[in-house]
C-alpha positions in Angstrom: -75.3 -20.2 42.1 -72.1 -20.4 44.6 -71.3 -16.6 43.3 -74.4 -15.5 45.1 -73.8 -17.9 48.1 -70.7 -16.5 48.5 -72.3 -12.8 48.1 -74.8 -13.2 50.4 -71.8 -14.2 53.2 -70.2 -11.4 52.3 -73.3 -9.2 53.3 -73.7 -11.0 56.4 -70.3 -10.6 57.8 -70.1 -7.0 56.9 -73.8 -6.3 58.7 -75.7 -5.3 55.1 -77.6 -8.3 54.1 -80.4 -6.2 55.4 -80.3 -4.4 52.3 -81.5 -5.3 48.5 -79.1 -5.6 46.0 -80.6 -4.0 42.4 -78.5 -5.0 39.5 -79.9 -3.4 36.2 -78.1 -4.2 32.6 -79.1 -4.3 28.9 -81.6 -7.3 29.6 -83.4 -5.3 32.8 -83.7 -4.8 36.4 -82.9 -7.5 38.8 -83.3 -6.8 42.7 -81.8 -9.5 45.4 -83.9 -9.5 48.5 -82.2 -10.1 52.3 -84.6 -13.2 52.6 -83.2 -14.8 49.1 -86.2 -14.2 47.2 -85.4 -12.6 43.6 -87.5 -9.8 42.2 -87.2 -9.2 38.1 -88.3 -7.9 35.0 -86.7 -7.7 31.9 -87.3 -4.6 29.5 -89.0 -6.2 26.9 -91.7 -7.9 29.1 -92.0 -4.1 31.2 -95.5 -2.6 30.3 -95.4 0.2 33.4 -93.8 2.0 36.1 -94.7 4.0 39.0 -93.6 5.4 41.9 -95.2 4.7 45.2 -94.8 6.8 48.0 -95.5 5.9 51.7 -95.5 8.1 55.1 -92.4 6.0 56.5 -90.4 8.8 55.8 -87.9 10.4 56.7 -85.9 7.8 59.0 -87.2 4.9 56.3 -87.2 4.7 53.0 -90.9 6.0 51.5 -90.5 6.5 48.1 -90.4 3.1 45.8 -90.1 2.4 41.8 -92.6 -0.4 40.6 -91.9 -1.7 37.5 -94.5 -4.0 36.6 -94.0 -6.4 33.6 -95.8 -9.5 31.8 -96.7 -12.9 33.5 -96.0 -10.9 36.8 -92.7 -10.2 36.8 -91.9 -7.0 38.5 -89.6 -5.2 40.7 -89.9 -2.8 43.2 -86.1 -0.4 43.7 -86.1 1.9 46.3 -85.6 5.6 45.5 -82.2 5.5 46.9 -80.6 2.3 45.1 -82.2 4.0 42.4 -80.1 6.8 42.4 -77.3 4.8 42.9 -77.6 2.5 39.7 -78.3 5.1 37.5 -81.8 3.6 36.6 -83.5 6.6 36.1 -80.9 7.1 33.4 -82.4 3.6 31.9 -85.3 5.3 31.9 -84.8 8.0 29.6 -84.7 5.8 26.7 -88.5 5.0 27.3 -90.8 7.2 25.1 -92.8 8.9 26.8 -91.6 8.4 30.2 -92.9 11.3 32.6 -90.8 13.0 34.2 -93.2 15.5 35.6 -94.5 12.4 38.0 -91.2 11.7 39.4 -91.2 15.9 40.3 -94.2 15.3 41.9 -93.9 12.4 43.2 -90.9 13.4 45.4 -92.6 16.7 46.5 -95.0 14.5 47.8 -95.9 14.5 51.8 -97.3 11.1 52.2 -99.5 8.1 50.4 -99.4 8.1 46.9 -99.0 6.4 43.4 -97.5 8.2 40.4 -98.0 6.5 36.8 -94.7 7.8 34.9 -94.6 5.0 32.1 -97.2 2.8 30.2 -95.4 1.2 27.2 -97.3 1.9 24.0 -100.7 -0.1 24.0 -100.6 -1.2 27.3 -102.7 1.9 28.7 -105.6 -0.4 29.3 -104.1 -2.1 31.5 -102.8 0.8 33.9 -106.4 0.4 35.8 -105.0 -2.3 38.0 -101.5 -0.9 39.0 -102.8 0.5 42.3 -103.5 -2.5 44.1 -100.6 -4.5 45.1 -97.6 -2.5 44.8 -97.8 -0.5 48.0 -97.6 -4.0 50.3 -94.6 -5.0 47.5 -92.9 -1.5 48.0 -93.0 -2.3 51.8 -91.7 -5.3 52.2 -94.8 -7.4 52.2 -96.3 -5.2 55.0 -98.9 -3.5 53.6 -99.9 0.2 53.6 
C-alpha cells in the first residue's frame, strides 16, 4: 500500500489525481479512482462487456467500457483511457467480441448501451446489464 500512497501523493502534487488510473495485464483490469476506491475484474471472472455512451460530450468523457464480472466485480474504463492502455487489443482475444457494436457506440450521438461481448453460456444474464452501469460510468452521479 505504500507504493499506492506514494503514487496518489505524486498525482496530487502534479494536479492529475482527478483522472482514474487503469491497469490491464494477464490477470485482468483494475481502476484506481481519485477517492481511493478500486474497481477490478479478472479475465476469468469477466462475463460481459458493454459500452455506455452519455450525452456529456464533447467537452467531457462520454464513452465508457463497462466490464462485468462474477460476484459483483467489475470495472468502468473511459474510452480515452481504454485507447491509451490498449484495452481493445485485449478484447481481440475474446471469442465473439462484437467490433461492430464498438463502431455503433462510437457513432452514437446520445445516451445508449451497446453489448459487445458475453462469455459463452452467460447470454441469459445480459438482461440485467442495462441498469447500474450508467450511474457507475458517471462516477455515481446517475444519468
